[in-house]
C-alpha positions in Angstrom: 0.0 0.0 0.0 1.5 3.3 -1.0 1.5 6.2 1.5 1.3 9.8 0.1 2.5 12.6 2.3 0.1 15.7 1.8 3.1 17.9 2.4 4.4 17.0 -1.0 1.1 17.9 -2.7 0.9 21.3 -0.9 2.5 24.0 -3.2 5.2 23.6 -5.8 9.0 23.8 -6.3 10.6 26.2 -8.8 10.9 23.6 -11.4 7.1 23.0 -11.4 6.3 26.5 -12.6 6.1 27.6 -16.2 5.1 30.9 -17.5 1.6 30.7 -19.1 0.4 27.8 -16.9 -3.0 28.5 -15.3 -4.1 27.0 -12.0 -8.0 27.0 -11.5 -8.4 26.8 -7.6 -11.3 24.6 -6.1 -13.3 24.7 -4.1 -15.0 28.2 -4.1 -15.8 30.1 -0.9 -19.2 31.6 -0.2 -18.7 34.7 2.0 -21.2 35.2 4.7 -22.5 38.3 6.4 -21.0 37.2 9.6 -17.5 36.5 8.1 -17.5 40.2 6.6 -18.6 41.6 10.0 -15.7 39.6 11.7 -13.2 40.8 9.1 -14.4 44.5 9.7 -14.0 43.9 13.7 -10.6 42.4 13.3 -9.2 45.0 11.0 -11.1 48.0 12.4 -12.8 48.8 9.3 -16.1 50.4 10.4 -17.0 52.0 7.0 -20.7 52.0 6.7 -20.4 50.6 3.1 -19.6 47.2 4.8 -21.7 47.0 8.0 -24.8 49.4 7.8 -27.9 47.9 5.7 -29.9 51.2 6.4 -27.1 53.4 5.0 -26.7 51.3 2.1 -30.3 51.3 1.1 -29.7 54.7 -0.6 -26.3 53.9 -2.0 -25.9 52.8 -5.7 -25.3 49.1 -4.7 -28.4 49.0 -2.3 -26.8 46.6 0.1 -23.6 46.2 2.0 -20.4 45.3 0.1 -17.9 42.8 1.3 -14.7 44.3 2.5 -12.1 44.2 -0.5 -9.1 43.0 1.6 -11.3 40.1 2.7 -11.9 39.2 -1.0 -8.1 39.6 -1.6 -7.3 37.3 1.4 -9.7 34.7 0.1 -8.5 34.7 -3.4 -4.9 34.4 -2.2 -5.6 31.9 0.3 -7.4 29.7 -2.4 -4.3 29.8 -4.5 -1.8 28.6 -1.8 -2.1 24.9 -2.3 -1.6 25.2 -6.0 1.1 27.8 -6.0 2.9 29.2 -2.9 2.3 26.4 -0.3 6.1 25.7 -0.4 7.2 29.4 -0.3 10.0 30.6 1.6 8.6 34.0 1.7 5.9 36.4 0.0 7.8 39.3 -1.4 5.3 41.6 -3.1 1.7 42.3 -3.9 1.0 44.7 -6.5 -1.7 45.8 -9.1 -4.6 44.9 -7.1 -7.8 46.0 -8.7 -11.3 45.6 -7.3 -13.0 44.9 -10.8 -16.5 44.3 -9.4 -18.5 44.4 -6.2 -18.8 41.4 -3.8 -21.9 41.1 -1.6 -22.9 38.8 1.3 -23.6 35.3 0.0 -21.4 35.7 -3.3 -19.3 32.6 -3.9 -15.7 33.4 -5.0 -13.7 31.2 -7.4 -10.2 32.1 -8.5 -7.3 31.1 -10.9 -3.9 31.9 -11.0 -1.6 32.5 -14.1 2.1 32.2 -13.8 3.6 35.3 -15.5 7.4 34.8 -14.9 9.8 32.2 -13.4 13.3 33.4 -12.4 15.9 31.5 -10.5 17.9 33.6 -7.9 21.7 34.1 -7.7 21.7 31.7 -4.8 20.7 29.0 -7.2 18.6 26.9 -4.6 15.5 29.0 -5.0 13.6 31.3 -7.4 11.0 34.0 -7.7 7.5 33.1 -9.1 5.4 36.0 -10.5 1.7 35.4 -10.9 -1.6 37.1 -11.6 -4.5 35.8 -9.6 -8.1 36.6 -10.8 -11.3 36.2 -8.7 -14.8 35.7 -10.1 -18.3 35.5 -8.5 -20.7 32.7 -8.8 -21.9 34.4 -12.2 -18.5 34.4 -13.7 -18.2 38.2 -13.2 -14.6 39.2 -12.5 -14.4 40.9 -9.1 -10.7 41.0 -8.5 -7.3 41.0 -10.0 -3.9 41.0 -8.3 -0.3 40.1 -9.0 2.3 38.8 -6.5 5.8 37.6 -6.3 7.0 34.8 -3.9 10.1 32.8 -3.4 10.1 29.1 -3.7 13.0 26.5 -3.2 14.2 24.3 -6.0 14.0 20.5 -5.5 16.7 19.1 -3.4 
């Protein structure tokens, strides 16, 4: 009987990445009102856009919005098992755009495209540059971000 160590399936080594590869992350994550409120409390973001139903009735969206950084966190978190699970360090987040609103009850799905793979001068690791895109349950893009992380080579 074969024994498979889950640590080996978690993330990738430098040699596993190729520019142009796209990883579709699964499963999706449905964001509840309670999670949005908890995130607001944890991060001290008390903007009425996120917590006040009455205030939002007269707003263009008509209902509270999920905090953008919660959506960022979920999209990145969904990508870890397929991309940066073996990372030595996260180096940079850039070009974050909130492409559409996210509401309580929306389900987020994401995918990550490898943009560049560069070995470092140390030789035992490299920098991976990716773009992660998140969509809601209707296929509408709600977030795009790019990031760099450092991963080891295989021993």
